[in-house]
C-alpha positions in Angstrom: 88.2 112.7 25.1 89.6 109.9 23.3 90.2 110.3 19.3 87.3 107.6 19.1 85.4 109.7 20.5 86.7 113.2 18.7 86.0 110.8 15.5 83.1 110.6 16.1 81.6 114.0 17.7 83.7 115.1 14.1 80.8 112.9 12.3 78.4 113.8 14.2 78.9 117.7 13.5 79.2 116.7 9.4 75.9 114.2 9.9 73.8 117.1 11.1 75.3 120.2 9.0 74.3 118.0 6.4 70.8 117.5 7.7 70.2 120.9 8.3 70.7 121.2 4.3 68.4 118.8 3.8 71.3 116.2 2.0 71.5 112.8 1.8 74.8 110.7 2.4 74.6 109.9 -1.7 74.7 113.5 -2.3 77.5 115.1 0.1 79.7 112.2 -1.4 78.7 112.6 -4.9 79.7 116.4 -4.7 82.6 115.9 -2.8 83.8 113.1 -4.6 84.0 110.6 -2.1 81.8 107.0 -1.8 79.1 107.0 0.1 80.2 104.1 2.7 82.9 106.3 3.2 81.9 109.0 4.5 78.9 106.6 6.6 82.0 105.6 8.1 83.2 109.4 9.0 79.6 110.8 9.9 80.1 107.6 12.3 83.6 108.4 13.5 84.9 104.8 12.5 86.6 106.7 9.8 89.1 108.5 9.9 89.0 111.6 6.8 92.5 113.6 5.7 92.2 116.8 5.3 92.1 116.7 1.4 88.4 114.1 2.5 87.4 116.6 4.9 88.0 120.1 2.4 85.9 118.2 -0.2 82.6 117.5 2.2 82.7 121.2 4.0 83.0 122.6 0.4 80.1 119.9 -0.3 78.2 121.4 2.7 78.9 124.7 2.2 81.3 125.9 4.6 85.5 124.6 6.0 87.2 122.8 7.4 88.7 124.5 9.6 84.9 124.8 10.5 84.5 121.5 11.0 87.3 121.1 12.8 86.4 123.5 15.2 83.5 121.1 16.9 81.0 123.2 18.6 81.9 125.5 21.0 79.8 127.3 24.0 79.9 130.8 25.4 82.0 133.8 23.4 85.6 132.5 24.8 87.6 129.6 24.0 90.6 127.6 25.6 92.5 125.3 24.2 95.4 124.3 26.7 98.4 123.0 24.8 98.7 119.8 27.6 94.8 119.2 26.9 94.9 120.7 23.4 94.8 117.1 21.4 92.4 115.5 23.8 90.0 117.6 23.0 90.2 118.6 19.6 90.2 115.8 16.3 93.8 115.8 14.3 92.7 115.0 11.4 95.7 113.6 8.8 96.8 116.1 6.1 100.0 115.6 3.4 103.6 114.8 5.6 101.6 114.6 9.1 98.8 116.2 11.1 96.5 119.0 11.4 93.9 119.7 14.4 91.9 122.7 15.4 93.1 125.4 18.0 89.7 126.5 18.9 86.1 125.4 19.9 82.9 126.0 18.0 82.6 128.1 14.7 84.1 131.5 14.8 85.4 134.0 12.2 88.7 133.3 13.0 89.5 129.2 11.8 93.1 128.8 13.6 95.0 125.6 12.5 98.1 124.0 13.8 99.8 121.5 10.5 102.2 119.6 11.9 104.2 118.6 9.0 104.4 119.1 5.4 104.8 117.4 2.8 107.8 116.8 1.1 106.2 118.0 -2.8 103.9 120.7 -3.7 100.2 118.4 -3.3 97.4 119.8 -5.7 96.3 123.7 -4.5 93.2 124.7 -2.5 91.1 127.6 -3.3 88.5 128.3 -0.9 86.9 131.8 -0.2 88.9 132.7 3.4 91.1 134.5 3.5 94.1 133.7 5.5 97.2 133.8 7.9 99.9 131.7 7.8 102.6 131.6 10.5 105.6 129.8 10.7 106.4 127.9 14.1 108.7 125.8 13.0 110.4 124.6 10.6 111.1 126.1 6.9 108.3 125.5 3.8 107.6 127.1 0.6 104.5 128.0 0.0 102.8 128.4 -3.6 100.1 131.5 -3.7 98.4 131.3 -7.7 102.0 130.9 -8.9 104.5 132.8 -6.7 106.7 131.4 -5.3 107.9 131.9 -1.3 110.2 130.2 1.3 109.1 130.8 5.2 111.1 130.4 7.8 110.3 129.7 12.2 108.1 133.6 12.8 107.7 134.7 9.0 104.8 134.9 8.1 102.6 135.5 4.8 98.9 137.0 4.0 96.3 136.4 1.3 93.2 137.2 0.0 90.3 133.8 -0.3 89.7 132.5 -4.4 93.4 132.6 -4.9 95.0 128.8 -5.4 97.4 127.5 -2.8 100.0 125.1 -1.4 103.1 124.0 0.2 106.0 121.9 0.6 108.7 121.4 3.2 111.6 123.6 2.1 114.5 121.7 4.2 115.1 118.8 6.6 113.3 118.6 10.1 110.1 119.6 11.6 108.1 121.8 10.2 104.4 123.4 12.4 102.4 125.8 10.6 99.6 127.4 12.2 97.3 128.5 10.0 93.9 131.0 10.8 91.0 131.3 8.0 88.6 134.4 8.0 85.7 132.8 8.0 82.9 135.5 7.4 81.2 134.9 4.3 80.5 131.3 4.9 77.0 130.2 4.3 75.6 128.8 7.2 
């Protein structure tokens, strides 16, 4: 599948969720703090949202960015081979790099792969789901509600939902982080 097709599929997922909730583009854009023309472009697959804007849209739709990125899936098993992953699931921009889902469909656990990280702390993220973070490559500094931790390759961190958090690159070089968010308790 091409990137354009993936963006159209992501936009279709957002549109379907918005319509399911009986919301207009203007409603969701206002709740997300985005312009409704931009949201319209995202829904049509002609604009690629950043992780920050996708998170804002997801919150306006009572779901998560991870759930929107996972796209619809079929069956109880989701296989995303590494050689085909980029061709199967959308990638969105994230500060300092990109992020992609590692699973098809909305699941109880929503794994993401972040490639790259910002060099400085961005705004905090806060959401209901608990998270597990694993550093596959590189070194990051994580701020969980003001408590700082430096994590290197093969280090991990777990935090409960409702706590503000963010991370940044802590050393030169490639950063690759696997983040798994708990999807339990997020309204349908």
